[in-house]
N, C-alpha and C positions, 0 to 999 in steps of 0.2 A: 208375079210376086214382086214384092217391093225389095229394094236393095238392102234394107235393114233386117230382113227375115233371117233367122238362124239357118234356114235351109238354103239361103241364097248362096253361102260360101262353105260348102262341106269340106273343102280342102284345108281349111284353117284349123279344124279340130285336132288332127294328129299332132300338129306342131305345138299347140297349147298343152296337150297332154304330155308330150315329151319334155317341154320346159318345166312343167309342174313336177314331173318325176325327177328331173335333174336337180331342181331346187330342193326337193325332199332329200335326195341322196347327199347333196352338199351339206344340208343342215345336219343330217345324220352323221356324216363324216366329221363335221366340225364338233358336234356334241361328243362323238366317240373319242376324238383326239383330246378334247378338253378333259373328258372323264379319265382317259388313260393317263394323261399327264398328272392329274390329281391323284390317281391311284399310285403312280410311281413315286410322286412326291411324298405321299403318306407312307408308302413302304420304305422309302429311303429314310424318312424321319424315324420310323420304327426300328430300322436297322441301326441307325446312328444311336438311338437310345439303347438298343440291345448291346451294341458294342461298347457303349459307355458304362453299362452296368456290369460290374465284375462278377464272375462266377466263382463262388467260394465253396470250400469243403468244410462242413460242419462236423464237429465232434462233441461228444458229451463227456464231461469230467467223470473220471472213475473214482469210486470210493477207495480210500486207502486200505491196505491190508490190516487184519487184526493185529498183526505183529510185523516188525521189520527187522531185518538182519543188519547188524553193524559189524564191519570187518575192519580191524585196525592192526597195524604192525606192533610188535611187542619185543621185549628184551627178556630172555630167560636167564635167571641167575640162581646160584645155589641157595639153599636154605641158610647155611652159614658159610662164610668164606673169610679165612683169616690168613694174612701174611705172617710168617714166623720170623722174628728178629732175635738177635742175640742180646742178652742182658749183661754179658761180660765180654771183655776184649781178650783176644788171644789168637790161637791158630786152630784150625779145624783138625782134630785128631782123627776122626772117623765118622762116616755117615752110614746109616743102616737102612734107609728107605729111599727109593727112587720114585720118579713120577709114575702114577698109576697104582701105587701100593695102597692097599686098604689098611688103615690103622685104627686103633682104639684109643680112647682118651688115656693119656699117660704113657703111651708107647714112646720109647726113645727114638728120636730121629737122627741125632748126631751127638758126638762128644767134642767139647772144646778144651784144648790145653791152655791153661792160664798161669804161666809162671809168675807173672807180676802179682796176680791176685793171691797166689799161694804165699809169696813173700810178704805181702801186706798182712795176711792173716797171721803169719808167724810173728811179725813185728807187733801186731795188736795183742797177741797172747802174751808176749814178753812185757809189753807196757802194762797189761793187766796184772801180771805177777808182781811187777815193781810197785804198782799202785796198791796192791793188797799188802805188800810188806810195809809200805809207808803208813798204811791205815792201821796196821797192828801196832807199829811203834807209836803212832799218835794216840792210840787207845790206851796203851800202857802208860804213857807220859801223862795223859789226862787223869787217869785213875790215881797216880802217885800225887799229883798236885792237888787233887781233891782231898787226899788224906792229910797232906801237909797244911792245907787250908783249915782243916779241923783243929789242928794244933797251933794255928796262927803263925806257922813258920813262913808262909808266903802270903802275899796280898791276894785279895779276891780278884783283882784285875788280871794278875798273872794266871790264876787258875782258870778264869773265863777264857783267856787267850788259848790256853792249852786245850780246853774243851772245844772251842771254835775250830782249832786246827784239826782236831779229830773229826769233826763233822765235815770239814772240807775234804779230808782224805776219803771219807766214806762216799762223798759225791763223786770224787775223782774215780774211785773204784767202779761206781755205777756207770759212769760215762765210758770207761775203758771196756767194761763188760758189754755195754750196748754196741760199741764199735766191733768187738769180736763177734757178737751175734749177727751184726749186719754183714760182715765179711763172710761169716759162716753161711748165711743165707745166700749170698751171691755165689758161693761155690756150688750151691745146688743147681744154679743155672748153667753150669758147665755141661749138663746133660740137657739137650734140647728135646722137648717132649711135645706130643700132639695135644692140643687143647680139647679136642672132642673127637668122636668117632667120625671118620670120613675117608677121603681119598687124597693122596698127595698129588696135587696138580702141577707143582713146579719145584725143581731143585736148582738153586742158583749159586751153589758153592761146591767146593771140592776139597779133598784132603790137602792140607798144607796152606790153604787160603788164609790170609790175614782177616781176622774177624774184628769188627769194631762195634762196640755196644751202641745201640740207638735204634730209632724207628725210621730212618731215612730210606728212600727208595733203593739206595745202593747197599743197604744193610740187610735186605731180605734174603733169608737162607732157604726157606721152604714156603710153600703155600698149601694149605689144607682146606678142602671144601667138603661140606656135608650135603650130599645130593639125594638123600632118601626122600626129601620133598624139595620142590623148586618154587622160587618166587618169580612171578611173571609181572613185569611192569609195562603198563600201557598208558600212552598219552591220549586221553579222550578229549575231543574238541568241546568247546564251551557249549555248543548247541545241544550236545547229548549229555552233558555233565549231570543234569538234574535227574536223568533216568538211571544212573548207576547207583546201586545201593549195596551195602555190605550183605553178604550172603547170597547175592545173585549168582546163578550158575552161568557158566560160559564154556566154550570149547576153543581149543587152539590147535592149529595144524602146522606141521613143519613142511617146508617146501620140498625136502628130500623124501618125504613120505606122503605123497598125494593120496587122498582118499581116507587117511587115518586121522581120526579126531580124538583128542584127549580131553577128558572133563577137567574143568577148573572152577574155582570158587573165588568170588571177590571177598577179600578179607580186610580191605581198608582202602582209604584214599588220602591224599594230601589235604583234602577239604579246603583247598584254595586254588584259584586259577593262576597259572603262571603268566605274569604280564607280558613276557617276551614271546610266548607261543600261543597264549590264550587256550591252554589245555589244562586238564585236570589229570594229575598223576594217580593212577589206580594200581593197586597191588592185588594180584591173584595168587592162589595157592594151588599147586598141582602135585599129586601123589606120584612119586617115582620109585616106589619100592622095587619094581622090576628092573630098574636101572636102564630103561630103554632110551630115556631122554638125556641129552647132553647139555650141561650148563653152558651159558654163553651163546646159545643158539638164537637165531632169528626165527620168529614164528608169527603167524596171523591168528589173532584172537577173534572169535565170532560171538557176538552178543545178540540175543533175541530180545528186542526192546518192544514194549507196547506202543502201538501206533497213536498218533495224535487224534483225539476225539473230533469227529466232524471234518477231518482233513480230506481234501480231494487231490487227485493227481492229474497233471497235464503234461503233454510233451513240451519240450522247450521251444519247439517250432511255433507254438501258439503265443509266445510271449512277445510283447511290444515294449521296447525301451525308447522312451521319448522324454522330452523335457518335463512332462507332467509326472514322470515316475514310471513304475512298472505297471503295465496294463495288459488286458486281453480284450479282443473285439468279439462281441456276441451279436447274434441276430435276434431282433425282437419280433413280435407278432406281425408287424407290418413289413417284414423282410427288409429292415433297415439296420445298419450297423450301429451298435450301442457299445461305447467304450466303458470298461469297468476297471477301477483301481483294485489291485489285489495285493495280498501280502503272502510271500512264500515262506515255507518253513525249511525243510531239508532239500538239498539238491542231490539227485541220484544220477547225475550225468545227462542222460537223454530225457529224463523226467524230473519234474519238480513237484513238491508238495505245497498245495495252496491251502492256507489256514484261515483266510478271511477275504471277503469281497466277491465270492463266487458261490452260486448255488448248484446243487446236484442236477437240476433240470435245465440249466442254462445251455444254450446252443453256442458253442465257442468256435470261432473261425480258426482253422488251422492254416498256418503260413499266410497271414493276411498281407495284402499289398502294402507297400510302404506309404503310399499316398492316401490310404483309406482313412476317412474322417468320420467323426460321430454324426449319425443321421444319413450317411450315404446309402443309396439304394443298392442292394446286392441280390444276386440270384444264387439260390442254394442248389448245388449240384446234387441231383438225385441219382439213384442207381440206373434208371432208364436213360437219363441224359448222358451219364458216363458211358453207358453201353453204346448209345448212338454215336457218341464221339469216337469211340474205339472203332465202331463199324465204318464211320465215315473216313477214318484215317487208314483203314485197311485197303490196300490196293485191289482193284477189281481185275477181271480177266483182260488180257490184251485184246484190243480191237484191230480188225483188219484195216489196213490203210486204203482209203478210197483212191481210185485212179484219178 
């Protein structure tokens, strides 16, 4: 056989086969390494993208209630409340009613002793008697001069003077009589009387006290209040002012009587917003025929107001306050953040009423990240995802330590 024959060197075939196998293994290892590196790089990129995409909780706006309850503090006052002052000066002779006494209109509360007024009345009566005497004399003189004028014994000028003097005396009598009537009327105020049916809520004088006529704060003798009905005054914020109308029913509650509600009715308002507080003063009427309610109390008034048509409610945690104004972040069909400008109506503390800028089917992000911008990709947390997160966070059973 020739030296070039394949059968000439059979010992070389195993080495070639081993080399070929080694080459194939090397190529496979290299390809596997490259593929593994590419897979890891792709997984790392996906992980980075996943970590960069925030997971958000989505809520749906809730429709507002058919009616809403408005609770405001109020001031309960008597139907009538009158401080009683003296119209004449003197000394308190006697008082007949004390605080808590029930009185009728015209009942005597106290008597005032008025020595000065009595003397003035006596002097006025004496002045009246003197004026009447002068009037009679002037009348007689005038009649005589008129008779003498008929016989031309006196001049017409002198007769007219006597007639004029008589008319002046008549006027003086009228003035003196009016003064007597005035002083006589003042003596009627020596008896202090109740102006209406009610309860004596204050007595600020005592027997022997010096009484000065007038309406100053120091001159108040008694105070009478009519509490068969009560007036309740409420300061309604401007936001709700247009919802309050005359005849609207309401209820109020006293803090010392929890669970008890008393019916009330709106009977009027100031019809003007107070510029200092931006509130509307509203007056309500409450029946107190049973006498259970005390005037001057503090109470909470409950109004049932109709809700704003089309209004939605959101938790305050969904609101975003930025330089563009008040906004919320929503999730569009492509799972991207979409910022929406909204207008809120009433603030309920943990919730707000949205009156414009939001639809009932919008998916609103609750507690959005501060850096979230319009168009950012987001991941919506589902129930399964949340459950998986809780399961992953739950610690597993303790493992035995390997030696």
